[in-house]
N, C-alpha and C positions, 0 to 999 in steps of 0.2 A: 811232651809233647816240645814241640820248639820250633819258633820264625824267627827269619832276619829283620834283623830292625833296618831301615835307608838311611846311606847316612846321609842321606837331609834334613830327618826330619830330628826336632830336633826335642830331646828328653831331659825335661826338665826336674831335680828334684822331687818335687812335686810328681807330676809325670809313673815318676819310681816309688814313690813312694805309695800311690797309689795301684803300682801291678803290685809289689807286694801286698796290700792288699785284698787284694783278688787272685793273692797263691803265686804267685807270678813275679820271677829273679831277669836280671841279665845275667851271662854272659859272653866271651868274647873266643871265638877260634883260637888265636894265636897275642900272643901281647902285640904285634904287627900288623895286624888286621882291623880294623878303623872301625870295622861293624859288631853290631851287636847283636844276640838271640837274646828271647825272652824264651823260658826255659821253666816246664811246669809238667814235673817228673809222675808219672803216671801213678809210684807210688813216695812216699817221703819217707828221711828221715826225724825222728824227732826224739830229745830225752826227757822222758818225765819229770819234772821237778823233783818229785814225791818218789822216786824211785833213783836218786842219784848212786851211787857205786864206783866209793872211794880205795883201792887196794888198798891195804895193809902197806904197802913202801911205800904209797904212794901218800898219804896218811901223815906218818913219820916226816918223809919232804916237806909238805906244807906245813904241816905243825913247829919244824925245827927254824921255819925262814928267813933259813941260809939266799937263796932271793929274794929281793921285795920286785912285789909288785904293787902297780901304778893303775891307775882310772886316766883315758882319755888326754898323755901331756904327750903324747908323739907319735900322729898318725902319721906322718911321711915316714917313718924308723920301720911300723906295724906293715904297711902296707911295701914295704918295700919289701920286708922281711918275705912277707908271704906271695908276692910276684918272683923274689927270688928262685934263679934255677938250682935243684938241690941234684946228691943222688937218685937215678932211677923216673929222674923229669927235668927235662929241658927245654921243654913250653911251659907258660904261662895263660891264663887267659883273661889275666888283669890284665888291660891293656890304657889308655892313655884314657877312650873317654870312661874307664872303673875307675883311675884316679880321681879324675878330676869329678866326678861324679857324686862320688863315697866321700871327697870332701867335702864337697856340699853340704852331703847331709849334718858329716862331721860338726861344719861351723854352724848347723842351724841346731842343733842337738838330738837327732835324732841316728846319726854314728856310733857306736861311741870303741874304743878300744879297753885293751885290760893286754898289760903288759906285764915282763916278768924281765927285771933285770940283774944280771952282778956289777956291783959297783954301779960306774957308770959306763955299763955300757950292754945293750939290749940284746936279749938272749930268744922271746921264747915271745909270744903273745896270740892275739885276736883283734876283732872284728864284726862285730856287726852292725846289726839295723834296729830299732826299740820303736815297736808303734800301736801302743796299746799293751795288753798284757803279753804283748809278742814279742822276743827277739829271736830273732832272723840269724843267725852265724851264717857266717860267709867264710872266712878261713883265717888257717893259725900256722903256726912256725914254732918251727924249733933251731936252736944254734947250739944248742945244750940239753941232754940231758934229764928228762925229767919238763921244760922248759913251758912247755904248750899243752901238756898235760895240767899243770899250776893254773897256768889263764882259763884252762877251762875250769876247772876246780871253784877259783876262787867268781868266775861268771856266775856258774849255777850259785853256791853264796849268794851273792848280788843281787840274780836276780827271784831267788826266794825270798829279799828279806826287802825287797822292792812291791811284791806284787803282783809277780807277773806267774805266769798260766801255763805258755808257751815257750817251749824251748825249739826254736826247727832247725836243724842242723841237717837239710836241704837231701842228702844222702846217709847211704852209715855205711862208716868203712870202721876194720880188726879197732884204730887204733877210738875212734867211738863207742861200739861196739861195747868193749868194753868198761863203760861206765852207767850203760842198763837201755843206752840208746836201742830204741824200735825204727823196724818198718812198717807202716801204715798206706791202704791204700785214698790216692786222692780225696775221693765222697769224705771219707772219719778226717782227714787231717781238715781239707774244710768244715767240718763241723769243730776241730778244737781250732783252729781258725776264727771262726764267729762268735764263738765266747769268747777269746783271747781280746781282740779288737775291740768289744764294750768295758773294756775292766780299763778303770784308773793306775796304770803303773806307776814309777820311780823307782830310775834305775839310780841314782844319786841317793836313794834314801840311808846305805850302808853309810854309814865313812869312808869319807876312801880311804884308810888307813887303815883300815879291818885288816888282825889278824887270822893268821894260818889260822890259829886255836880259832876264830872265831867266827870263823870260814866254816869250819866245819863243823862246831855245833850248830851250826842253821839247817847244813843240810842233816848230820843226825837226829833234828828236833820234825823236819818235814817229812824227815821215814815211820820215823813212831807215830804221827800221827795221823800220817796215811793205813797205819798196819791194822 
């Protein structure tokens, strides 16, 4: 389900957070379209935090730590990476209003970035919105092999450590399915969301410089606890 927003209606960060609490999120038709569409999919992707699957080869890459992971240091670079044209996609749903709204949420501490660096070059990452015990993943990008996957693994570990109960991926893709992402219907998603909104979670509970080894250990412990 989608509804078009009138360009004359002001959308504030508070309105955006309220929309997330109702299971709705915004997208634009293209980068050049100033209007936004409010989206509430009939089927929703979630990545259950107690069954996150990290492929063996990727786990080795995360553990080695050749690419450095940082948190909340480069919003502009991450949003630019997520909006950039790339093979198979010439347009983006990230317009100037999206950039500005999530920049405001970033300043308020609700939008977070997970960044992957090769030296001083940003090579991948993701951003999303934290509200209660829910994290709403928005977009990710990668300029080097595995960079966005490393960001997702670090995100999952950080959410588990911070007491989050819901990782919303919005949709299910092959990229996300390999980590254990599931598709559920709208009613089930709202049950998960209602529970998560009643949770007090902390995105910054884990140290900002948590190693890949530490992240993998957190994910493994969550799997064992759920078994």
